[in-house]
N, C-alpha and C positions, 0 to 999 in steps of 0.2 A: 643659323645662316644670316649673314649680313651682306650688304651690297657695297660694291667698290667700283669706282670709275677707273677704267683701265685704258691704256693706249697700246694697241697691238702693233708691233713692228714685225712684219713677216720677212723671213730670211730668203724666200724665193724671189721676190721682186720688190722694188722700192715703190712701185706705183700703188700697191694695195694697202698703204698705210691708212688707218682710219681710227677714230675714237669710238669706243663702245662702253656701255655700262653693263657689267657682268655681275651676276649673283654668285657668291662663293660660299663654301662650307669650311668651317674651322674644325679640325680634328686634333685634339690634344694628345700628344704622343710622348709620355715620359719614357725614359730609357728602360729597356728590358734587361733582365739579369740572366746570364748564362749559368745554369746550375748542373748541367750534365751533357753527356754525349751518348748516342746510340749508333752502333755499327750494324749494317745489314749486309748479308751475303746473298748471292744470286743462286736460286735453286731452280729445278725444272717446273716448280709451281709458283715461281715468282720470288720476291724478296722475303727474307726471313731475318728477324733480329738475331744478331750474333752475341754482342756484348752491350751492356748498359752500365755506364759509370757515372755516379753522381759526385758532386763537389763535397768538400768537407763540411762546410757550413751552409745551412738552408735557413732562410728567414721564416718567421711564424706565418706570414701571409702565404708562403709557398706550402708549408706543412698543413695549413688549414684545408687545402685542396684534397688531401689524403684522408680526411676525417669527415664524418657525417655530423657528429655533435662534438665540436671542439671544446666547449666549456665542460663537458662531462668526461672527456678523455684524459688520460695521463700524460699526453703530449710527449710520448717517447719515441715517435717516429724518427728513424735514421740515427738514433743514438749509438747503436752497435755498429752501423755501417760507417759512421764518421771516425770510429777508432782505427779503421784501416789506414787512414792517412797519418796516424800517429806512431804506431809500432812498426818494427822492421819487417815482420812477417806480412803485414798488410801492405806496406809499401812495395815489397817485392811482387805481391800478387797484382797490385794495380799496374806496376810497370810491365808485368807479363801480359795483362789484358790490353794495354795500349799497344804492345808489340804485336800481339795476335790480331788486333784490329787493323793495324797497318798492313799485315800480311794477307789476310783473307777477305776483308770487307771490300765491297765495291761502292757502297753508298754510306755517307756519314751525315747524320743529322744531330743538331744541337737541341738540348732541352732548355727552354727559356720560360720565364714567367714575368708577368706584369707587376708593377709596383702600385698597389692600390692605395697605399698611404699618401701618395703624392696627388691623388685625385679627390675632387669634392664629392665623393660618393660614400654611401653607408656601407657598402660591401667591403669586407676585409679579406675575403678569400681570393687569392690571385688566380689568374688564368694561366694555365700551363699548356704548352704545346711544343711540338717538334718543328724545327725549321731546317730544311736541307741545305747543305753547303755545296756550292757549285764552283768550279774553277780550281785548277791545280791538281796535284796528285793526292792520293789517299793519305799518304804520310804527311803532306803539307797541311791537309785539312785537320788531321788529328793534332798536329803540333799547334795549329791555330787555336783549336778548342782548349788545349791544355793551358795556353797562355791567358785565356780569357775566362776561365772558370771563376765564378763569383764576381765577375766584372760587368759593369753596365755597358750596354751597346746603344748609343743614341740613334735616332732616326736618320740623322744626317750621314751616318756611316753606311746606310743601306740605300737610301734614295737621294736624288739630287734635284735641284730646281729645273723646271721645264720638262720633267720626265713624265711619261705616261705610266699609270699603274692601274691595277684592278682592285676593286673594293668588294669584299665578301662580308655579308652580314645577314641579319634577320629583319624582315620588313615589319612595319607597324601592324599590330594585331587588331582586327575588327570583329572578332567572334563569328558566330553563325549568321550567315546572310542568305537572302533569297537570290534567285537568278537575275533579277533586275540590277541589284547592287553588285553581285559577285561577277557576273559576266556581261552586264550592260546590254541585256536583251531588250528589245522593243516592248513597251507596254501594250497590252491588248486594248481594244476599244472599251469605252466607258460602260456599255451595257452587257459586258461579258459576264456569264453566269459563274458564280463561285470564284470570284477574284480575277484580277487583271494583271497582277505582277507575276505572271507564270509563263511557262513554255507550253503552248497548247499541244503540240505533237512531239512526243519523245521518241518516235521511230516507227518503223513499219511492223506489221504483224510478224513477219519473218525477215531476218533472224529474230527468234523469240527471246530477245534480251535487249537491254538498253546499252547502246554504244558508249564508249568512253568519250566521244566527242560531243555528246549531248550535254547542254548546260543544265546543271542541277544545283540545288541549294546545298550549302555546307560551309566549311571553314573559309573565311576570307582573311588574308593577311597572316602574319607571324610565320612566314615561309623563308627558308634559306635561299638566298639569291646572290648572284655574282654579277656586278656591274663592271663592264670592260671599258678601258681606255679613259681614265680620268686624269686630267692635266693638273700637275702640281704647279701652282702659281708661285708659291713661296714656301720655304722651310724656315720658320721663325724660331728664334732662340727664346727660351723662357726667361723669367726673372732671374738675374744673376748678379754677382758682385764683381765689380771692376774698379781697380784702384781704390779699394776701401769704400766704394759707394754702391748702393743698390740701383741697378739699371732696369728700368721698366720699358724703355723705348724699344719696341719691336714692330711698330706699325708705320714708321716714317718711310717716305719715298724720296727720290732725288728731287721731285718737284715740291712735295709737301714735307718740309723739314720740322714740322711740329713734333715736340716730344710727347708721344702718346703710346698707349698700350693697345694690343689687339682686342682686349676686352672692352665692350661698349660701356658707357656710363650706366651704372646700376647692375652690370653683369649680364651674361647671356640668360634669357628666360629659360627657366626650368633646368639650368645647369650651374651657373655661378661664374667664377673668374677662371681665366686660363693663365696659369702661372708656370707651366712647363713648356718644353718645346712643342711646336704645333706644325701642322700642315695646312696650307690653304689650297683647297681643291676647287676647280672650276665646276659650277653646278651643284647638284644635290647628291646625297648618298642615301642608302637604304637605312631604315630603322628609325627608332625614336631617339631622343636625347639620352645621353649617358649609356647607351648600349654599345657593347664592345664591337669593334670592327677588325677584320683581318685585311692587311694590305700585302700585295704581291707584285712582282715584276710582270710586265706584259711580254708576250711572245714576239710582238712586232710593233715598232713605233709607227703610229699613224699620223701624228700631229707634228707639224714643223713650225708652228707659230712660236715666236719668242716675244712675250708681252713685256712692255715697259710701262710701269704703273705711274700714272700722274698723281693720284691720291686715293686713299682708302677711307671710306666713311663708315665707321662702325656705329650704328644707331640701334638703340633698344627698340624692340618691336612691340612693346607694351605700354610705353609711357610717352607723354608729351615732353619734348626736350627743346633746349634753346640752342645748344652748340653740339658739335660732333665730338668734342673732347674738352677737358678742363682748360686747356691752353688755347682753344680757338677764341677768336675775338673779332668783332666787326672792324677793328682798326687794321686788320691784315686782309686786304681785298683779295689776295691770291689764294686764300684758304676757303674751303666750302663751309659756310656758316648756315645752319639750319634753323629757321625761325618757326617755332610753334608748329611742328610737323608731326602728324600722327604716322608712326612707322609700323 
């Protein structure tokens, strides 16, 4: 997380303009790869998978997800399946499956995986999940998937700037904790017998059991949580080549035209550099650094603010620094220059 100075311009009224300093979170979002499609049919017991079709070529980082010990295995997953895309008999069967999917299925979901090789992580095994397609007819959804098999889907194709999204993840783990740390109960007086970081009464004699609402010691953190209504301040482009030159400039604003990257000087603590596409979200998100997150659309837009950024100051949180970027200088008075500041 780093801090940015933002200028909010509300679309409802021109009177409520004001300057604010907001903390934001940077989420690196390399493109996901579409590797398959699943069709579901409606039954009296709910949805049931009807057909599953995978692409011809799957990367090793995707195949690793289907193995427990990759280095000991023969790495033969999907070798027979990929031959369907090559011979005539297999092509006819695939065409038949796509036709049946258009005819009988009511829900179409794509199988996608992340690209771990683009991230500064040790993990090589990709994350695989299903994403449901909404909008259009079933036939249009199936055709959309066929065109994009083995193709990357960037984050800008799913979300847009100033949109509200939900963030799903796993919180930071704290291990086994007592009731004072876990539920923030009040400590007992100093002279309490046999400890004071306790809950003195855990219920009446009858009912003769401990209720679920009573604070007890146990696991704190490392829980699956969904945070609603996070504002996307910016969808940034990663390091790319334009006109034969490598472009790192993705943190400039209309007010601050300094050529700088979103990564602070020295890199993000416990993460590194952000070289791919990224999202800038208002506030914080669940989980530790490097932990995977799931982003989804919201059911209802609650925020109407349209922020206009004056400048963004990306400062390292661990070291003393002189300037906010390598191009900042005291000779430019309109830029934020940080002198010997502990962040």
